[in-house]
Every structure is written in C-alpha cells, then in structure tokens.
N, CA, C and O of each residue as an XYZ file, in Angstrom:
836
protein
N     252.415    150.546     54.191
C     251.105    150.034     53.448
C     250.113    151.010     52.985
O     249.738    151.858     53.795
N     249.615    151.010     51.744
C     248.720    152.042     51.456
C     247.468    151.989     52.050
O     246.797    153.019     51.981
N     246.960    150.943     52.665
C     245.573    150.984     53.511
C     245.998    151.005     54.897
O     245.035    150.590     55.540
N     246.769    151.226     55.527
C     247.096    151.272     56.938
C     246.184    152.330     57.656
O     245.717    152.125     58.776
N     245.945    153.569     56.873
C     245.280    154.463     57.556
C     243.763    154.443     57.691
O     243.120    155.231     58.385
N     243.165    153.263     56.808
C     241.825    152.835     56.879
C     241.383    151.729     57.431
O     240.219    151.385     57.226
N     242.261    150.946     58.259
C     242.062    149.472     58.510
C     240.843    149.646     59.485
O     239.956    148.792     59.478
N     240.783    150.613     60.232
C     239.848    150.780     61.328
C     238.575    151.731     61.014
O     237.759    152.161     61.830
N     238.622    151.952     59.571
C     237.804    152.987     59.166
C     236.031    152.477     59.200
O     235.653    151.394     58.754
N     235.117    153.511     59.819
C     233.685    153.058     59.629
C     232.925    154.432     59.336
O     233.223    155.520     59.829
N     231.984    154.198     58.523
C     231.247    155.262     58.181
C     229.993    154.996     57.534
O     229.714    153.799     57.461
N     229.013    155.954     56.955
C     227.994    155.782     56.280
C     228.153    155.558     54.891
O     229.299    155.527     54.444
N     226.965    155.361     53.969
C     227.144    155.192     52.863
C     227.836    156.482     51.952
O     228.613    156.408     51.000
N     227.280    157.617     52.579
C     227.773    159.038     51.981
C     229.429    159.184     52.361
O     230.205    159.825     51.653
N     229.802    158.522     53.522
C     231.324    158.657     53.938
C     231.900    157.665     53.127
O     233.003    158.031     52.722
N     231.493    156.280     52.643
C     232.062    155.396     51.962
C     232.359    156.083     50.622
O     233.497    156.199     50.166
N     231.305    156.504     50.064
C     231.499    157.048     48.669
C     232.621    158.131     48.743
O     233.543    157.904     47.960
N     232.744    159.154     49.436
C     234.029    160.013     49.593
C     235.107    159.120     49.788
O     236.094    159.282     49.071
N     235.107    158.191     50.639
C     236.506    157.249     50.767
C     236.979    156.597     49.454
O     238.149    156.555     49.076
N     235.845    156.064     48.772
C     236.203    155.316     47.557
C     236.741    156.609     46.673
O     237.889    156.520     46.238
N     236.160    157.525     46.449
C     236.897    158.603     45.581
C     238.405    158.854     46.058
O     239.353    158.943     45.278
N     238.482    158.946     47.327
C     239.914    159.401     47.956
C     240.731    158.358     47.702
O     241.821    158.778     47.315
N     240.675    157.072     47.755
C     241.468    156.075     47.256
C     241.524    155.522     45.878
O     242.240    154.600     45.488
N     240.652    156.228     45.189
C     240.844    155.910     43.720
C     241.935    156.986     43.226
O     242.837    156.668     42.451
N     241.764    158.393     43.782
C     242.769    159.347     43.536
C     244.152    158.930     44.038
O     245.195    158.997     43.388
N     244.020    158.531     45.174
C     245.317    158.058     45.951
C     246.152    156.893     45.116
O     247.360    156.962     44.893
N     245.475    156.048     44.789
C     246.110    154.925     44.182
C     246.256    155.188     42.560
O     246.832    154.378     41.832
N     245.704    156.341     42.106
C     245.672    156.597     40.884
C     245.299    155.438     39.813
O     245.964    155.032     38.859
N     244.106    155.062     40.246
C     243.241    154.071     39.425
C     242.658    154.539     38.207
O     242.258    155.700     38.290
N     242.513    154.057     37.246
C     241.908    154.895     35.975
C     240.550    154.050     35.874
O     240.274    153.179     35.050
N     239.699    154.589     37.039
C     238.340    154.286     37.119
C     237.649    155.640     37.483
O     238.231    156.667     37.832
N     236.315    155.459     37.340
C     235.632    156.849     37.884
C     234.913    156.395     39.127
O     234.343    155.304     39.126
N     234.911    157.201     40.220
C     234.465    156.999     41.430
C     232.842    156.994     41.527
O     232.190    157.854     40.935
N     232.276    156.060     42.244
C     230.738    155.748     42.060
C     230.054    156.946     42.829
O     230.576    157.650     43.693
N     228.808    157.021     42.339
C     227.972    158.156     43.115
C     227.349    157.655     44.421
O     227.382    156.436     44.591
N     226.897    158.266     45.183
C     226.182    157.747     46.529
C     225.165    156.749     46.037
O     225.152    155.604     46.489
N     224.267    157.181     45.072
C     223.278    156.420     44.794
C     223.772    155.120     44.358
O     223.194    154.143     44.834
N     224.758    154.916     43.519
C     225.439    153.879     43.149
C     225.925    152.797     44.156
O     225.859    151.579     43.993
N     226.436    153.484     45.255
C     226.913    152.757     46.622
C     225.540    152.111     47.304
O     225.377    150.949     47.676
N     224.822    152.963     47.342
C     223.275    152.378     47.954
C     223.036    151.164     47.184
O     222.983    150.064     47.734
N     222.866    151.355     45.711
C     222.499    150.248     45.071
C     223.361    148.922     45.132
O     222.796    147.831     45.052
N     224.742    149.023     45.276
C     225.722    148.052     45.547
C     225.201    147.357     46.848
O     225.124    146.130     46.917
N     224.873    148.122     47.800
C     224.541    147.396     49.100
C     223.087    146.721     49.085
O     222.790    145.797     49.843
N     222.285    147.233     48.222
C     220.908    146.565     47.921
C     221.107    145.262     47.389
O     220.475    144.307     47.841
N     222.064    145.120     46.321
C     222.293    144.034     45.731
C     223.394    143.245     46.443
O     224.069    142.440     45.802
N     223.602    143.454     47.783
C     224.512    142.556     48.449
C     226.062    142.647     47.816
O     226.797    141.726     48.171
N     226.530    143.453     47.097
C     227.877    143.436     46.586
C     228.839    143.758     47.913
O     229.915    143.242     48.217
N     228.045    144.826     48.615
C     228.881    145.141     49.855
C     228.306    144.461     51.012
O     227.090    144.514     51.194
N     229.214    143.711     51.954
C     228.826    142.799     52.988
C     228.622    143.637     54.224
O     229.130    143.165     55.241
N     228.030    144.700     54.338
C     227.819    145.412     55.434
C     226.662    144.741     56.442
O     225.534    144.549     55.986
N     226.939    144.434     57.658
C     226.133    143.713     58.427
C     224.932    144.683     58.785
O     225.209    145.839     59.108
N     223.623    144.273     58.744
C     222.677    145.241     58.809
C     222.476    145.803     60.112
O     222.435    145.076     61.105
N     222.320    147.323     60.193
C     222.277    147.994     61.116
C     223.547    148.468     61.715
O     223.619    149.035     62.805
N     224.558    148.194     60.921
C     226.045    148.708     61.060
C     226.676    149.647     60.270
O     226.217    149.885     59.152
N     227.621    150.195     60.662
C     228.113    151.174     59.496
C     229.116    150.375     58.567
O     229.522    149.264     58.908
N     229.474    150.929     57.475
C     230.318    150.394     56.642
C     231.769    150.373     57.395
O     232.043    150.971     58.436
N     232.693    149.484     56.566
C     233.838    149.417     57.332
C     235.105    149.146     56.355
O     234.998    149.509     55.184
N     236.096    148.626     56.718
C     237.479    148.551     55.911
C     236.932    147.436     54.716
O     237.229    147.646     53.540
N     236.281    146.484     55.025
C     236.099    145.277     53.946
C     235.254    145.840     52.928
O     235.325    145.356     51.799
N     234.381    146.889     53.181
C     233.495    147.364     52.188
C     234.208    148.487     51.369
O     233.698    148.859     50.312
N     235.469    149.087     51.861
C     236.461    149.955     51.029
C     236.625    148.968     50.017
O     236.097    149.017     48.906
N     237.464    147.963     50.490
C     238.000    146.727     49.326
C     236.973    146.366     48.451
O     237.203    146.380     47.242
N     235.795    146.023     48.907
C     234.641    145.594     48.015
C     234.386    146.427     47.008
O     234.233    146.005     45.862
N     234.311    147.747     47.335
C     233.977    148.816     46.461
C     234.866    148.952     45.552
O     234.469    149.167     44.407
N     236.040    148.878     45.770
C     237.228    149.201     44.623
C     237.164    148.212     43.848
O     237.233    148.327     42.625
N     236.987    146.832     44.616
C     237.012    145.561     43.441
C     235.895    145.858     42.608
O     236.066    145.771     41.392
N     234.811    146.183     43.039
C     233.536    146.096     42.046
C     233.864    147.116     40.901
O     233.722    146.939     39.691
N     234.341    148.237     41.562
C     234.639    149.345     40.281
C     235.604    148.537     39.360
O     235.278    148.352     38.188
N     236.796    148.040     39.854
C     237.779    147.530     38.803
C     237.206    146.364     38.003
O     237.607    146.359     36.839
N     236.385    145.387     38.321
C     235.730    144.554     37.896
C     234.628    144.808     36.811
O     234.364    144.115     35.828
N     234.084    145.907     37.210
C     233.011    146.529     36.250
C     233.867    147.056     34.980
O     233.324    146.995     33.878
N     234.855    147.442     35.058
C     235.633    148.163     34.036
C     236.200    146.844     33.096
O     236.351    146.950     31.879
N     236.455    145.731     33.768
C     236.909    144.535     32.877
C     235.553    144.008     32.276
O     235.655    143.069     31.487
N     234.472    144.429     32.512
C     233.355    143.751     31.814
C     232.418    142.772     32.538
O     231.454    142.190     32.042
N     232.877    142.693     33.814
C     232.002    141.913     34.791
C     230.791    142.213     34.838
O     230.589    143.412     34.649
N     229.515    141.331     35.092
C     228.268    141.925     35.431
C     228.155    141.935     37.154
O     228.824    141.216     37.896
N     227.309    142.766     37.506
C     227.014    143.038     39.081
C     226.806    141.646     39.598
O     227.285    141.341     40.691
N     226.077    140.720     38.837
C     225.630    139.474     39.380
C     227.051    138.537     39.599
O     227.429    137.946     40.611
N     227.592    138.625     38.446
C     228.988    137.643     38.557
C     229.929    138.240     39.752
O     230.515    137.437     40.479
N     230.072    139.597     39.951
C     230.787    140.126     40.970
C     230.452    139.725     42.361
O     231.235    139.390     43.250
N     229.140    139.816     42.402
C     228.446    139.465     43.741
C     228.715    137.905     44.100
O     228.794    137.561     45.279
N     228.837    137.073     43.151
C     228.992    135.656     43.353
C     230.480    135.424     43.859
O     230.743    134.507     44.636
N     231.384    136.251     43.406
C     232.580    135.844     43.583
C     233.410    136.655     44.951
O     234.376    136.186     45.552
N     232.810    137.835     45.202
C     233.364    138.793     46.306
C     233.477    137.911     47.528
O     234.604    137.849     48.019
N     232.487    137.199     48.125
C     232.517    136.542     49.427
C     233.674    135.638     49.367
O     234.089    135.303     50.477
N     234.381    135.095     48.221
C     235.445    134.025     48.309
C     236.693    134.814     48.452
O     237.660    134.138     48.801
N     236.890    135.967     48.285
C     238.063    136.781     48.466
C     238.268    137.130     49.951
O     237.314    137.462     50.655
N     239.689    137.039     50.477
C     239.994    137.394     51.815
C     240.268    138.866     51.648
O     240.456    139.356     50.535
N     240.290    139.622     52.846
C     240.735    141.152     52.675
C     242.326    141.086     52.112
O     242.685    141.813     51.186
N     243.093    140.284     52.667
C     244.493    140.285     52.096
C     244.522    140.203     50.531
O     245.220    140.987     49.889
N     243.762    139.253     49.932
C     243.638    138.949     48.469
C     243.238    140.216     47.992
O     243.982    140.827     47.226
N     242.067    140.724     48.379
C     241.611    142.047     47.876
C     242.725    143.037     47.739
O     243.105    143.596     46.710
N     243.155    143.146     48.886
C     244.456    144.446     48.838
C     245.376    144.018     47.832
O     245.750    144.909     47.069
N     245.834    142.860     47.644
C     246.953    142.525     46.881
C     246.477    142.641     45.387
O     247.260    143.049     44.528
N     245.341    142.323     45.121
C     244.796    142.459     43.598
C     244.403    143.963     43.357
O     244.379    144.324     42.180
N     244.079    144.922     44.374
C     243.866    146.163     44.131
C     245.089    146.923     43.775
O     245.164    147.751     42.867
N     246.176    146.508     44.696
C     247.475    147.155     44.384
C     248.283    146.819     43.181
O     249.136    147.554     42.682
N     247.904    145.535     42.727
C     248.421    145.270     41.387
C     247.890    145.939     40.406
O     248.613    146.371     39.508
N     246.535    146.142     40.403
C     245.831    147.077     39.377
C     246.429    148.344     39.519
O     246.740    148.936     38.485
N     246.665    148.914     40.709
C     247.148    150.173     40.798
C     248.614    150.433     40.391
O     249.051    151.573     40.234
N     249.410    149.225     40.217
C     250.702    149.263     39.539
C     250.703    148.930     38.287
O     251.781    148.648     37.763
N     249.637    148.895     37.621
C     249.445    148.417     36.043
C     249.735    146.903     35.836
O     250.136    146.605     34.711
N     249.591    145.870     36.769
C     250.090    144.689     36.504
C     248.939    143.962     36.047
O     249.204    142.853     35.584
N     247.651    144.320     36.058
C     246.375    143.814     35.328
C     246.154    142.310     35.832
O     246.016    141.379     35.038
N     246.135    142.169     37.093
C     245.707    140.595     37.503
C     244.510    140.210     37.064
O     243.553    140.968     36.908
N     244.525    138.884     36.825
C     243.268    138.198     36.347
C     242.176    138.148     37.373
O     240.999    138.191     37.015
N     242.485    138.068     38.515
C     241.573    137.859     39.599
C     241.177    136.181     39.596
O     240.309    135.666     40.301
N     241.843    135.652     38.848
C     241.373    134.113     38.833
C     241.913    133.155     39.976
O     241.245    132.151     40.224
N     243.200    133.422     40.762
C     243.703    132.458     41.564
C     242.300    132.055     42.843
O     241.861    130.956     43.180
N     241.954    133.288     43.243
C     240.985    133.009     44.597
C     239.720    132.212     44.001
O     239.113    131.344     44.630
N     239.437    132.600     42.802
C     238.167    132.017     42.172
C     238.351    130.329     41.897
O     237.433    129.526     42.064
N     239.596    130.003     41.487
C     240.025    128.764     41.220
C     240.264    127.893     42.332
O     240.043    126.690     42.194
N     240.653    128.314     43.327
C     241.115    127.735     44.808
C     240.122    127.769     45.808
O     240.336    127.053     46.786
N     239.078    128.438     45.790
C     238.149    128.579     46.686
C     236.655    127.919     46.239
O     236.122    128.208     45.168
N     236.119    127.078     47.129
C     234.957    126.557     46.697
C     233.660    127.714     46.865
O     233.525    128.162     48.004
N     232.915    128.109     46.037
C     231.943    129.069     46.375
C     230.560    128.183     46.661
O     230.129    127.204     46.052
N     230.005    128.923     47.864
C     228.882    128.064     48.192
C     227.832    128.229     47.397
O     227.806    129.240     46.696
N     226.873    127.386     47.341
C     225.731    127.348     46.416
C     224.561    127.642     46.974
O     224.394    127.262     48.133
N     223.633    128.275     46.392
C     222.418    128.843     47.028
C     221.507    127.633     47.654
O     221.599    126.543     47.089
N     220.730    127.740     48.661
C     219.919    126.670     49.194
C     218.865    126.198     48.019
O     218.209    126.973     47.323
N     218.849    125.081     47.963
C     217.878    124.461     46.964
C     218.445    124.603     45.603
O     217.661    124.689     44.658
N     219.651    124.635     45.414
C     220.147    124.740     43.698
C     219.774    123.577     43.074
O     219.340    122.651     43.760
N     219.881    123.468     41.787
C     219.558    122.382     41.002
C     220.829    121.823     40.489
O     221.847    122.464     40.750
N     220.931    120.780     39.834
C     222.281    120.238     39.257
C     222.778    121.138     38.255
O     222.059    121.952     37.674
N     224.119    120.979     38.033
C     224.690    121.896     37.038
C     224.105    121.775     35.676
O     224.023    122.754     34.934
N     223.655    120.471     35.303
C     223.037    120.043     34.000
C     221.883    121.102     33.686
O     221.747    121.823     32.697
N     221.009    120.961     34.953
C     219.615    121.698     34.740
C     220.188    123.200     34.612
O     219.658    123.931     33.776
N     221.290    123.715     35.433
C     221.662    125.184     35.257
C     221.822    125.381     33.844
O     221.137    126.176     33.200
N     222.807    124.593     33.319
C     223.342    124.838     31.720
C     222.216    124.838     30.664
O     222.288    125.452     29.599
N     221.066    124.015     31.103
C     220.164    123.959     30.211
C     219.230    125.192     30.025
O     218.713    125.566     28.972
N     219.115    125.765     31.309
C     218.420    126.952     31.700
C     218.958    128.106     30.894
O     218.333    128.921     30.216
N     220.487    127.978     31.154
C     221.177    129.128     30.470
C     221.148    129.080     29.050
O     220.993    130.151     28.463
N     221.275    127.966     28.347
C     220.949    128.032     26.934
C     219.681    128.386     26.454
O     219.575    129.015     25.401
N     218.671    128.035     27.143
C     217.273    128.566     26.667
C     217.174    130.017     26.901
O     216.737    130.708     25.981
N     217.538    130.595     28.062
C     217.643    131.913     28.064
C     218.229    132.721     27.296
O     217.767    133.812     26.961
N     219.464    132.186     26.894
C     220.421    132.830     25.802
C     219.810    132.739     24.569
O     219.920    133.739     23.860
N     219.082    131.630     24.048
C     218.288    131.827     22.695
C     217.182    132.755     22.734
O     216.786    133.236     21.672
N     216.616    133.075     23.871
C     215.470    134.013     24.173
C     215.958    135.164     24.017
O     215.434    135.957     23.236
N     217.151    135.498     24.796
C     217.763    136.845     24.946
C     218.345    137.356     23.482
O     218.335    138.545     23.163
N     218.815    136.376     22.695
C     219.532    136.726     21.449
C     218.327    137.267     20.446
O     218.430    138.297     19.780
N     217.182    136.407     20.451
C     215.934    136.929     19.723
C     215.552    138.108     20.247
O     215.221    138.998     19.464
N     215.528    138.293     21.362
C     214.971    139.691     21.927
C     215.833    140.997     21.660
O     215.417    142.116     21.361
N     217.161    140.563     21.848
C     218.084    141.545     21.434
C     218.232    141.841     19.875
O     218.695    142.924     19.517
N     217.870    140.956     19.026
C     217.835    141.028     17.513
C     216.709    141.925     17.228
O     216.801    142.768     16.337
N     215.690    141.790     17.913
C     214.426    142.526     17.584
C     214.600    144.180     17.988
O     214.095    145.134     17.396
N     215.377    144.198     19.049
C     215.596    145.629     19.433
C     216.635    146.346     18.573
O     216.556    147.570     18.463
N     217.622    145.654     17.944
C     218.652    146.240     16.872
C     218.147    146.363     15.633
O     218.566    147.201     14.835
N     217.157    145.491     15.365
C     216.787    145.245     13.873
C     216.412    146.631     13.204
O     216.887    146.933     12.109
N     215.596    147.418     13.851
C     215.097    148.672     13.304
C     216.248    149.919     13.140
O     216.121    150.951     12.481
N     217.428    149.479     13.968
C     218.580    150.486     13.638
C     218.455    151.550     14.683
O     219.119    152.571     14.504
N     217.771    151.470     15.650
C     217.666    152.445     16.556
C     218.325    152.274     17.980
O     218.374    153.154     18.840
N     218.790    151.072     18.074
C     219.414    150.615     19.311
C     220.819    149.871     19.007
O     221.001    149.404     17.883
N     221.650    149.778     19.844
C     222.786    149.128     19.645
C     222.976    148.238     20.953
O     222.353    148.483     21.985
N     223.878    147.193     20.836
C     224.262    146.250     22.086
C     225.139    146.919     22.945
O     226.288    147.177     22.586
N     224.641    147.269     24.213
C     225.309    147.975     25.237
C     225.744    146.910     26.264
O     224.965    145.990     26.515
N     227.007    146.988     26.903
C     227.176    146.371     28.240
C     226.667    147.101     29.262
O     227.400    147.865     29.889
N     225.283    146.953     29.575
C     224.742    147.774     30.478
C     223.545    146.740     31.095
O     222.666    146.300     30.353
N     223.602    146.450     32.345
C     222.680    145.368     32.980
C     221.238    146.069     32.838
O     220.289    145.286     32.837
N     220.990    147.234     32.736
C     219.716    148.042     32.747
C     219.060    147.932     31.485
O     217.832    147.987     31.410
N     219.910    147.755     30.330
C     219.342    147.960     28.907
C     219.459    146.425     28.343
O     218.849    146.155     27.308
N     220.011    145.704     28.815
C     220.031    144.262     28.174
C     218.654    143.516     28.352
O     218.070    143.617     29.432
N     218.152    142.821     27.393
C     217.081    142.193     27.475
C     217.380    141.169     28.832
O     218.476    140.619     28.940
N     216.380    140.989     29.769
C     216.280    140.160     30.902
C     216.851    138.835     30.604
O     217.758    138.391     31.309
N     216.455    138.285     29.769
C     216.710    136.883     29.367
C     218.253    136.665     29.149
O     218.887    135.758     29.688
N     218.796    137.635     28.267
C     220.195    137.607     27.979
C     220.991    137.833     29.172
O     222.002    137.153     29.348
N     220.614    138.777     30.065
C     221.397    139.173     31.288
C     221.455    137.890     32.094
O     222.554    137.458     32.443
N     220.186    137.173     32.451
C     220.277    135.990     33.217
C     220.862    135.050     32.610
O     221.463    134.286     33.367
N     220.933    134.746     31.225
C     221.841    133.780     30.518
C     223.402    133.984     31.153
O     224.086    133.106     31.680
N     223.748    135.369     30.948
C     224.958    135.628     31.081
C     225.565    135.115     32.669
O     226.615    134.500     32.857
N     224.637    135.538     33.656
C     224.823    135.166     34.928
C     224.832    133.660     35.044
O     225.698    133.257     35.820
N     224.256    132.926     34.599
C     224.123    131.332     34.769
C     225.274    131.019     34.011
O     225.828    130.031     34.493
N     225.827    131.445     33.065
C     226.797    130.846     32.286
C     228.229    131.341     33.038
O     229.213    130.623     32.863
N     228.358    132.489     33.828
C     229.312    132.932     34.591
C     229.623    132.008     35.619
O     230.745    131.620     35.945
N     228.185    131.592     36.250
C     228.426    130.617     37.572
C     228.841    129.222     37.138
O     229.331    128.461     37.972
N     228.619    128.740     35.511
C     229.018    127.540     35.232
C     230.571    127.616     35.024
O     231.301    126.650     35.247
N     231.043    128.879     34.562
C     232.613    128.992     34.403
C     233.290    128.862     35.541
O     234.297    128.164     35.657
N     232.631    129.703     36.676
C     233.380    129.766     37.954
C     233.324    128.371     38.562
O     234.366    127.841     38.949
N     232.213    127.791     38.656
C     232.051    126.339     39.332
C     233.131    125.263     38.410
O     233.513    124.216     38.934
N     233.474    125.567     37.292
C     234.451    124.698     36.604
C     235.917    125.086     36.916
O     236.815    124.385     36.447
N     236.207    126.151     37.673
C     237.454    126.851     38.056
C     238.029    127.478     36.956
O     239.235    127.499     36.711
N     237.007    128.066     36.197
C     237.639    129.077     35.190
C     237.219    130.569     35.422
O     236.337    130.834     36.239
N     237.863    131.551     34.691
C     237.682    132.831     34.839
C     236.202    132.969     34.121
O     235.794    132.235     33.221
N     235.521    134.020     34.687
C     233.955    134.166     33.941
C     234.183    134.747     32.677
O     234.442    135.944     32.551
N     234.091    133.889     31.657
C     234.218    134.064     30.306
C     232.814    134.607     29.646
O     232.770    134.886     28.448
N     231.674    134.739     30.502
C     230.471    135.198     30.027
C     230.069    136.594     30.519
O     228.888    136.940     30.505
N     231.140    137.470     30.993
C     230.809    138.777     31.814
C     230.644    139.773     30.572
O     230.129    140.872     30.776
N     231.037    139.441     29.390
C     230.836    140.675     28.426
C     229.937    140.241     27.322
O     230.216    139.270     26.619
N     228.931    140.906     27.176
C     227.900    140.366     26.245
C     228.304    140.363     24.736
O     227.658    139.730     23.902
N     229.354    141.069     24.448
C     229.686    141.005     22.982
C     230.536    139.726     22.866
O     230.629    139.158     21.778
N     231.078    139.321     23.824
C     231.814    137.850     23.733
C     230.786    136.881     24.021
O     231.148    135.708     23.927
N     229.611    137.093     24.342
C     228.836    135.970     24.635
C     228.014    135.694     23.310
O     227.656    134.599     22.876
N     227.781    137.070     22.722
C     227.104    136.965     21.425
C     227.873    136.488     20.174
O     227.316    135.995     19.194
N     229.146    136.672     20.291
C     230.163    136.294     19.236
C     230.264    134.706     19.618
O     230.413    133.934     18.671
N     230.203    134.242     20.753
C     230.370    132.727     20.712
C     229.280    132.089     20.314
O     229.380    130.980     19.789
N     228.102    132.679     20.498
C     226.840    132.115     20.198
C     226.794    131.433     18.655
O     226.026    130.541     18.294
N     227.838    132.108     17.840
C     227.782    131.531     16.544
C     228.411    130.193     16.421
O     228.555    129.670     15.316
N     228.801    129.606     17.559
C     229.531    128.336     17.506
C     228.828    127.424     18.285
O     228.132    127.799     19.228
N     228.968    126.097     17.925
C     228.308    124.979     18.837
C     228.673    125.051     20.122
O     229.758    125.558     20.408
N     227.811    124.546     21.115
C     227.903    124.760     22.486
C     229.244    123.970     22.901
O     230.070    124.401     23.705
N     229.327    122.679     22.185
C     230.410    121.883     22.510
C     231.826    122.251     21.898
O     232.815    121.521     21.976
N     231.781    123.403     21.322
C     233.187    123.704     20.765
C     234.146    124.349     21.740
O     233.675    124.814     22.778
N     235.506    124.427     21.496
C     236.183    125.086     22.451
C     236.049    126.432     22.578
O     236.633    126.993     23.506
N     235.228    127.197     21.632
C     234.845    128.571     21.812
C     234.379    128.743     23.047
O     234.828    129.676     23.714
N     233.406    127.889     23.575
C     232.700    128.147     24.710
C     233.606    127.524     25.901
O     233.713    128.080     26.994
N     234.234    126.326     25.571
C     235.153    125.987     26.693
C     234.621    125.549     27.966
O     235.336    125.580     28.967
N     233.294    125.098     28.012
C     232.606    124.667     29.199
C     232.432    122.999     29.082
O     231.943    122.428     28.107
N     232.893    122.405     30.185
C     232.820    121.093     30.056
C     231.296    120.436     30.056
O     230.925    119.451     29.416
N     230.609    121.171     30.857
C     229.240    120.839     31.018
C     228.368    120.698     29.628
O     227.332    120.056     29.451
N     229.111    121.496     28.704
C     228.325    121.499     27.374
C     228.842    120.218     26.518
O     228.369    119.988     25.405
C-alpha cells in the first residue's frame, strides 16, 4: 500500500510541508506542492484537523493532499473545509490514489451519503439561499466595477475576488452539498455564467430556488 510507511507519521508544519512534497512526487500527482506558509494558513482555516498542541499526523497528510487536488479542480477553501470532515481516512486514500492513477474521481459519493453537521445557530435553508442571492448580486456589481476599466480580469483566487462574491459562492456551495449534489459553485467563472439565467432554471439546478 502506498501510504503504509506514513500511517504512524507525526511532525511539525515544516515536516508536513516536506512530506506533502514527497508524496506528490512519489504518487506523480500533477499538482504543485504547498509552501510552509500555505500549510500554516490551511491550519488556521481549519482545513487541517490537527488537535491543538499536538503534532500533525497521517490524517493531515491525507487532508493536505486532498486540499491540493480539490483546489486544482476549482473548489474554494471554504467548500473544502466544509466537506473534509465528512471523509474517512480510507475514503481519502482511495480518492487520492484514484487521482494518481488518472481516474479523475468526482469526490461525490462521500458528500452525498454523509450528513454534514450544520454550525450552531444556523438559519433555515431558505434564509441561506436568500443571503446567497443578495451577496451574489452585490458581488457581481463589484466585480463588474473592477473589470470595467480594463485593468483587471476575473481570477479564481479567494484573495482577489470581491468578498460578497466569495461569500455567495461559499453559501451556494453549501446549498448544493446539503441537497446531495457536487459543489457547482466552486468555480467563479461557472457562477458568473450561470448568473445569466433565472434562479429556478436547470442551469442552477438548486431545488431551494
């Protein structure tokens, strides 16, 4: 088994960075290894489920590799953070190995068969959908104002997207996942393209709409 040698692995953020690079090279994944700063940012955003005060372990190797692969597919960090806890280590291994073998898994089975925990004090889905639509409208206007002078383009980067648009994508992604679908709001270009169509159309494909 490809991961047998690291099942008992433990280490610091720096060691995890080096191990992720080693695994990417060993599995021949067509992704770029993260920098140490990136790994620390992932820990701060709770993508890596490292218990406070403890070293990283095997689970965090799998979470790191999964995060890299899903980012390449266009997922946002917020969407990844929402679904990672629903994956068992066995499932993560199988999906990563499938990626390494060029099988291009959808990462959908675990999402559709696992009930994701909702945050404490969450509002009904209808309110979430209304918030998403309002933020989407505001985000599109702000993005339009940015690209209108011709000096900027739309980029799939959390740090450069208008915060309203980024939040709308996160909320839309949550709605898709809760309806048992793949996150179809992970790519900003897809979301902006869909915004040309009525919310209730098949283009969006959300039952709540």
